[in-house]
C-alpha positions in Angstrom: 42.3 -83.9 -40.0 42.5 -87.3 -38.2 45.1 -88.3 -40.8 47.3 -85.5 -39.9 46.9 -86.0 -36.1 47.9 -89.6 -36.5 51.0 -88.8 -38.4 51.9 -86.1 -35.8 51.4 -88.7 -32.8 53.6 -91.2 -34.7 56.3 -88.6 -35.2 56.3 -87.5 -31.6 56.5 -91.0 -30.4 59.9 -91.7 -31.9 62.9 -91.6 -29.8 64.2 -88.0 -29.2 67.6 -88.7 -30.9 65.8 -89.4 -34.1 63.6 -86.4 -34.3 66.2 -84.2 -35.8 66.1 -86.3 -38.9 62.3 -85.6 -39.3 62.4 -81.9 -38.2 62.2 -80.5 -41.7 59.3 -83.0 -42.5 57.5 -82.2 -39.4 57.6 -78.5 -39.9 56.3 -78.9 -43.4 53.4 -80.8 -42.1 52.6 -78.5 -39.2 52.8 -75.1 -41.2 51.0 -76.4 -44.2 48.1 -77.5 -42.2 44.9 -75.5 -42.5 43.8 -76.5 -39.0 45.5 -75.0 -35.9 47.9 -77.2 -34.2 49.0 -76.5 -30.7 50.9 -78.1 -27.7 50.1 -77.3 -24.1 52.0 -78.5 -21.2 50.4 -80.4 -18.2 49.5 -77.0 -16.4 47.6 -75.8 -19.5 50.3 -73.2 -20.9 51.0 -73.0 -24.5 54.4 -74.4 -25.9 53.8 -74.4 -29.5 51.3 -73.3 -32.3 51.4 -73.3 -36.0 50.6 -70.2 -38.1 47.1 -71.5 -38.5 46.5 -71.9 -34.9 47.5 -68.0 -34.3 45.2 -67.0 -37.2 42.3 -69.1 -35.9 42.6 -67.9 -32.2 43.4 -64.2 -33.1 46.4 -63.9 -30.9 49.9 -63.2 -31.8 52.5 -65.9 -30.9 54.4 -63.5 -28.5 51.1 -62.9 -26.5 50.2 -66.6 -26.1 53.4 -68.8 -25.8 53.9 -69.4 -22.2 50.4 -68.3 -21.3 47.7 -70.5 -19.9 44.9 -71.3 -22.2 42.4 -69.7 -19.8 43.5 -66.5 -20.9 41.6 -66.9 -24.0 38.3 -68.2 -22.3 35.6 -65.5 -21.6 33.9 -65.5 -18.1 30.9 -67.4 -19.2 32.7 -70.2 -20.6 35.4 -70.8 -18.0 33.6 -73.5 -16.1 33.0 -75.6 -19.3 36.5 -75.2 -20.4 37.8 -76.2 -17.2 35.6 -79.3 -17.3 37.1 -80.2 -20.7 40.6 -79.8 -19.5 40.0 -82.2 -16.6 38.7 -84.7 -19.0 41.6 -84.3 -21.4 44.1 -84.6 -18.3 42.3 -87.9 -17.4 42.8 -89.0 -21.1 38.9 -88.9 -21.5 39.0 -85.8 -23.5 37.8 -86.5 -27.2 36.5 -83.8 -29.6 34.7 -80.9 -28.0 33.7 -77.3 -28.7 35.1 -74.4 -26.9 34.4 -70.6 -26.8 37.2 -68.1 -26.9 37.8 -64.5 -27.2 40.5 -63.0 -29.4 43.0 -60.3 -28.4 40.5 -57.6 -29.5 37.6 -59.2 -27.7 35.9 -60.9 -30.6 34.1 -64.2 -29.6 35.0 -67.3 -31.7 34.0 -70.9 -31.5 36.5 -73.8 -31.9 36.3 -77.4 -32.6 39.2 -79.1 -30.5 40.4 -82.7 -30.8 42.9 -83.2 -27.9 45.0 -86.1 -26.8 47.3 -86.6 -23.9 50.7 -87.6 -25.1 54.2 -88.1 -23.4 56.9 -86.2 -25.0 60.6 -86.3 -23.5 59.2 -87.8 -20.3 56.6 -85.1 -19.7 52.8 -85.3 -20.5 51.8 -82.9 -23.1 48.3 -82.2 -24.7 48.5 -82.0 -28.4 45.4 -80.3 -29.9 44.1 -79.8 -33.5 41.7 -76.9 -33.8 39.6 -75.4 -36.5 37.4 -72.3 -36.5 33.6 -73.3 -36.5 32.5 -69.7 -35.6 30.4 -69.0 -38.7 28.7 -72.4 -38.3 28.1 -71.8 -34.6 26.8 -68.3 -35.0 24.3 -69.6 -37.5 23.4 -72.3 -35.2 22.9 -69.8 -32.4 20.9 -67.5 -34.6 18.8 -70.3 -35.8 18.1 -71.5 -32.3 17.2 -67.9 -31.2 15.1 -67.5 -34.2 13.3 -70.8 -33.5 12.8 -69.8 -29.8 11.3 -66.4 -31.0 9.1 -68.3 -33.4 8.1 -70.8 -30.9 7.4 -68.0 -28.3 5.6 -66.1 -31.1 3.7 -69.3 -32.2 2.5 -70.3 -28.5 1.7 -66.9 -27.2 0.2 -65.1 -30.2 -3.2 -63.9 -29.5 -4.5 -65.2 -32.9 -4.8 -68.8 -33.6 -1.9 -70.4 -35.7 -1.6 -73.8 -36.7 0.5 -76.1 -39.0 -1.1 -78.8 -41.1 0.4 -81.6 -43.3 -0.6 -81.8 -47.1 -3.8 -84.0 -46.2 -5.0 -81.4 -43.7 -4.0 -83.3 -40.4 -3.1 -80.9 -37.5 0.8 -81.1 -36.8 0.8 -78.0 -34.4 -1.7 -75.6 -33.0 -1.1 -72.7 -30.6 -3.0 -71.9 -27.4 -5.3 -69.4 -29.1 -6.3 -72.0 -31.8 -6.8 -74.7 -29.1 -8.9 -72.2 -27.1 -11.1 -71.3 -29.8 -11.8 -75.0 -30.7 -12.6 -75.5 -27.0 -10.3 -78.5 -26.5 -6.9 -79.6 -25.3 -3.8 -79.9 -27.3 -4.1 -83.8 -27.2 -7.6 -83.7 -28.6 -6.6 -81.6 -31.7 -3.1 -82.7 -32.7 -3.6 -85.5 -35.3 -7.2 -84.6 -36.1 -8.1 -83.5 -39.7 -8.8 -79.8 -39.8 -12.0 -80.4 -41.8 -13.7 -82.2 -39.1 -13.9 -78.9 -37.2 -15.7 -77.1 -40.1 -19.4 -76.8 -40.8 -20.7 -78.7 -44.0 -20.5 -75.5 -46.1 -17.2 -74.6 -45.0 -16.0 -78.1 -45.4 -16.7 -77.7 -49.1 -14.8 -74.5 -49.4 -11.8 -75.9 -47.6 -11.8 -79.1 -49.7 -12.1 -77.0 -52.9 -9.1 -74.9 -51.9 -7.1 -77.9 -50.8 -7.6 -79.3 -54.4 -6.4 -76.1 -55.9 -3.3 -75.9 -53.8 -2.4 -79.5 -54.5 -2.9 -78.8 -58.3 -0.8 -75.6 -58.1 -3.9 -73.2 -58.7 -3.8 -70.0 -56.7 -6.4 -69.5 -53.8 -7.9 -66.2 -53.0 -7.0 -65.1 -49.5 -8.2 -64.5 -46.9 -10.8 -67.4 -46.7 -13.8 -67.1 -44.4 -14.8 -70.4 -42.8 -17.3 -71.4 -40.2 -16.0 -73.7 -37.5 -17.8 -75.8 -34.8 -15.9 -76.3 -31.5 -15.9 -79.2 -29.1 -19.0 -77.8 -27.5 -21.0 -77.4 -30.7 -20.7 -73.6 -30.8 -20.2 -72.2 -34.2 -17.8 -69.4 -34.8 -16.3 -67.7 -37.8 -12.7 -67.3 -38.7 -10.8 -65.5 -41.6 -7.6 -67.4 -42.4 -4.5 -66.9 -44.5 -2.2 -69.8 -45.3 1.2 -70.3 -46.8 2.7 -73.5 -48.1 6.0 -74.9 -47.1 7.1 -76.9 -50.2 9.9 -79.5 -50.8 10.8 -81.8 -53.8 8.0 -79.9 -55.8 5.2 -80.8 -53.5 3.5 -79.4 -50.4 5.1 -80.5 -47.2 3.4 -78.4 -44.7 0.4 -75.6 -44.8 1.0 -72.8 -42.1 -2.0 -70.9 -41.3 -3.1 -67.8 -39.2 -6.7 -67.4 -38.3 -8.7 -64.4 -37.1 -11.7 -64.8 -35.0 -14.5 -62.7 -36.9 -17.4 -64.2 -35.1 -18.4 -60.9 -33.3 -17.8 -59.0 -36.7 -20.1 -61.4 -38.4 -22.8 -61.0 -35.7 -22.6 -57.1 -36.1 -22.7 -57.5 -39.8 -25.8 -59.6 -39.6 -27.3 -57.3 -37.1 -26.5 -54.4 -39.5 -27.9 -56.3 -42.4 -31.2 -56.9 -40.6 -31.3 -53.3 -39.3 -30.8 -52.2 -42.8 -33.5 -54.4 -44.2 -35.9 -53.1 -41.5 -34.9 -49.5 -42.2 -35.2 -50.2 -46.0 -38.7 -51.7 -45.5 -39.7 -48.8 -43.2 -38.4 -46.2 -45.7 -39.8 -47.9 -48.8 -43.4 -48.7 -47.2 -43.8 -45.7 -44.8 -47.0 -43.9 -45.3 -45.3 -40.6 -45.1 -42.9 -39.0 -47.5 -39.3 -39.9 -46.5 -36.1 -38.7 -48.2 -32.3 -38.3 -47.8 -30.3 -35.2 -49.3 -26.6 -34.7 -49.6 -25.1 -31.6 -48.2 -25.7 -29.6 -51.5 -29.4 -30.4 -51.4 -29.4 -33.2 -54.1 -31.8 -36.0 -53.4 -29.9 -39.1 -52.7 -33.0 -41.2 -51.8 -36.7 -40.9 -51.7 -39.5 -43.4 -50.9 -42.6 -44.1 -53.0 -44.9 -41.7 -51.1 -42.4 -38.9 -51.6 -42.0 -39.5 -55.3 -45.8 -39.6 -55.8 -46.1 -36.1 -54.2 -43.6 -34.9 -56.6 -45.7 -36.5 -59.4 -42.8 -38.6 -60.8 -41.1 -41.9 -60.6 -38.4 -42.4 -58.0 -35.6 -42.5 -60.5 -36.6 -39.1 -61.8 -36.2 -37.6 -58.5 -33.0 -39.2 -57.6 -29.8 -36.8 -58.1 -32.2 -33.7 -58.7 -31.7 -30.7 -56.5 -34.3 -29.6 -54.3 -34.2 -26.2 -56.1 -36.1 -28.0 -59.0 -39.1 -28.5 -56.7 -39.3 -25.9 -54.3 -40.9 -22.6 -54.8 -38.4 -19.6 -54.3 -39.6 -18.6 -50.9 -39.4 -22.1 -49.7 -36.1 -22.8 -51.1 -34.7 -19.8 -49.4 -36.3 -20.9 -46.1 -34.8 -24.5 -46.4 -31.3 -23.2 -47.2 -31.5 -21.0 -44.2 -32.6 -23.8 -42.1 -29.8 -26.1 -43.3 -27.3 -23.5 -42.6 -28.6 -23.5 -39.0 -28.4 -27.2 -38.7 -25.0 -27.4 -40.2 -23.8 -24.8 -37.5 -25.7 -26.6 -34.9 -27.9 -23.6 -34.1 -31.4 -24.0 -32.7 -34.0 -24.9 -35.4 -37.7 -25.4 -35.2 -38.6 -29.0 -35.2 -40.9 -28.7 -38.2 -41.2 -26.4 -41.3 -43.8 -26.1 -44.0 -42.6 -25.9 -47.5 -44.3 -25.3 -50.7 -43.2 -27.3 -53.8 -44.3 -27.7 -57.4 -44.9 -31.2 -58.7 -44.1 -32.5 -62.1 -47.4 -31.5 -63.4 -47.1 -28.0 -62.1 -49.5 -28.6 -59.1 -48.5 -26.7 -56.0 -48.4 -28.8 -52.9 -47.3 -28.2 -49.3 -45.6 -30.5 -46.8 -44.6 -30.2 -43.1 -41.1 -31.5 -42.8 -38.8 -32.5 -39.9 -35.0 -33.1 -40.8 -31.8 -34.0 -38.9 -28.1 -34.0 -40.0 -26.2 -37.2 -40.2 -22.4 -36.8 -39.3 -19.3 -39.0 -39.8 -17.3 -37.6 -36.9 -17.4 -33.9 -37.2 -18.2 -34.1 -41.0 -21.7 -33.7 -42.1 -22.6 -36.1 -44.9 -26.4 -36.4 -45.2 -29.8 -34.8 -44.3 -32.6 -37.3 -43.4 -36.0 -35.8 -43.6 -39.6 -36.9 -43.0 -42.6 -35.2 -44.4 -46.4 -34.9 -44.0 -48.6 -33.9 -46.9 -50.7 -30.9 -45.7 -51.9 -29.7 -49.1 -55.6 -30.3 -48.3 -55.3 -28.5 -45.0 -53.5 -25.5 -46.6 -56.1 -25.4 -49.5 -59.0 -25.5 -47.0 -57.4 -22.7 -45.0 -57.0 -20.7 -48.2 -60.6 -21.5 -49.2 -61.9 -20.5 -45.8 -59.8 -17.3 -46.0 -61.3 -16.6 -49.4 -64.8 -17.3 -48.3 -64.6 -15.0 -45.4 -63.3 -12.3 -47.8 -66.2 -13.1 -50.0 -68.6 -13.2 -47.1 -67.5 -9.7 -46.0 -67.8 -8.4 -49.4 -71.3 -9.7 -49.7 -72.3 -8.2 -46.4 -71.0 -4.8 -47.6 -72.8 -5.1 -51.2 -76.0 -6.3 -49.5 -76.2 -4.5 -46.3 -73.8 -1.5 -46.6 -74.7 0.1 -49.6 -77.8 1.4 -51.4 -79.6 -1.2 -53.6 -78.5 -3.9 -51.3 -81.9 -5.5 -51.0 -82.2 -5.6 -54.9 -78.7 -7.3 -55.1 -79.8 -9.8 -52.4 -83.0 -10.6 -54.5 -80.9 -10.9 -57.7 -78.5 -13.4 -55.9 -81.3 -15.5 -54.4 -82.8 -16.0 -57.9 -79.3 -16.7 -59.4 -78.8 -19.5 -56.9 -81.6 -21.3 -58.2 -80.8 -20.9 -61.9 -79.1 -18.5 -64.4 -80.9 -15.6 -66.0 -80.2 -12.8 -68.3 -80.7 -9.1 -67.4 -84.1 -8.7 -69.0 -85.4 -11.9 -67.3 -84.3 -10.5 -63.8 -85.8 -7.1 -64.5 -89.2 -8.6 -65.2 -89.0 -11.1 -62.2 -88.0 -8.2 -59.7 -90.3 -5.7 -61.4 -87.5 -3.2 -62.1 -86.4 -1.5 -65.3 -83.8 -3.1 -67.5 -81.0 -0.4 -66.8 -81.5 -0.9 -63.1 -81.1 -4.7 -63.5 -77.8 -4.2 -65.7 -76.5 -1.8 -63.1 -76.9 -4.3 -60.2 -75.6 -7.2 -62.4 -72.4 -5.2 -63.3 -71.7 -4.3 -59.8 -71.9 -8.0 -58.8 -69.8 -9.1 -61.8 -67.0 -6.5 -61.0 -66.7 -7.7 -57.4 -66.4 -11.4 -58.4 -69.7 -12.4 -56.9 -71.4 -13.6 -60.2 -70.0 -14.6 -63.5 -71.3 -13.8 -66.9 -71.3 -15.8 -70.0 -72.5 -14.4 -73.5 -75.2 -16.1 -75.2 -75.0 -15.0 -78.8 -74.2 -11.4 -79.7 -76.6 -9.4 -77.6 -77.7 -11.3 -74.5 -75.5 -12.5 -71.6 -76.4 -15.2 -69.0 -75.4 -14.5 -65.3 -74.8 -17.2 -62.5 -73.2 -17.3 -59.3 -69.4 -17.7 -59.0 -68.3 -20.9 -57.6 -66.6 -19.5 -54.5 -69.7 -17.4 -53.7 -72.4 -20.2 -53.9 -71.6 -21.6 -50.4 -71.2 -18.2 -48.8 -74.6 -17.0 -50.0 -76.3 -19.8 -48.0 -75.3 -18.2 -44.7 -77.6 -15.4 -45.5 -81.4 -15.8 -44.4 -84.0 -15.1 -47.0 -84.5 -11.5 -47.7 
């Protein structure tokens, strides 16, 4: 381009009468140039342009010759263009960039080399231009991109940083500086590892070694930092490497402060440990069911009540253990719980343990929800088997007592039966022995004994083929002591 410009200036400086000899040569140079060449008068109006010039500026020849160059300049570039024109007029122009608009309003950027030259006694400006729109557009986009990146980097709500390959801090945004509790001057140039706890420093060094050797590093990485004030915080980081010449040039990192998350996780861990200890070592049965009644979890006391190991109870359905009446009652109770209807706080259930023994428990339960979805039933029980059995014995004893009253006091021969029971409370006898002791005949003795056996007051055991031994039934022994001697 400079060579062509020089040739043009030499040609234009020759005497006017000799120019016609060079007209053909000059035209060939001008029209074959890929750069635009134009001549502007001292007022800024176009007098000449080659074909490349019109292609570059996007205006046809008839629309531009005789027009002032400011016609092509958009409003936001007029001041700059006028300043360049004044510099050219004072012969201090030099190369510069200018923004124009085409006939159809398209924005273009031109590189212009101008010189003030006298032609035929008049001052002219000869300019050589070439299109730098693509380069300029890329520069503008790059600048905008860098500005957006800089704005994103500086004002991001998460810590962001740039390290060199050795881990020294090249850049760190406000959020990162804030979490370290220091100023930008205090962190730039420091090694990132000095801000980590010893354990996290080991993890960071190991990952750095892997990166440098080309090994993959699992991400994100959780590290514990110590800020300027000695406060320890947890961060979760992800990094990407900027490489050049086959090696790491920079490491770009984004961090997420998870200190609160870690604190909550630790509290949850301790809470779960306490709950687990409470659940496992509780002195009452505790269990967890799914919504179909399958045992998800049961503690030691609960499994002991079922007479089995914990793993034998897990995943079994409650229908395996409950009596039909209790199963129906529990299912009705669960339906009410699921539909959020009022349910009595406690319920008594009867179940059959592994060895076939019937036991009873008083249970309280509640539904655990995930939002509106019911996921589990938590229950606590109390073994009331002894109470239930005692009540049953008392009830049975009361019935026996009433029967005794009837057989002794409400019927004929009651006094004789009372005497029989009194002697049998001391030891067992056969019918003949009792007849002798009571001074009654054998048939009368057998009659009273048969009545007492039939009503379950006494029991009989055969002793050989002919004789039978009689003794008090277990349930009657205590009831009998409530009577006074007859």
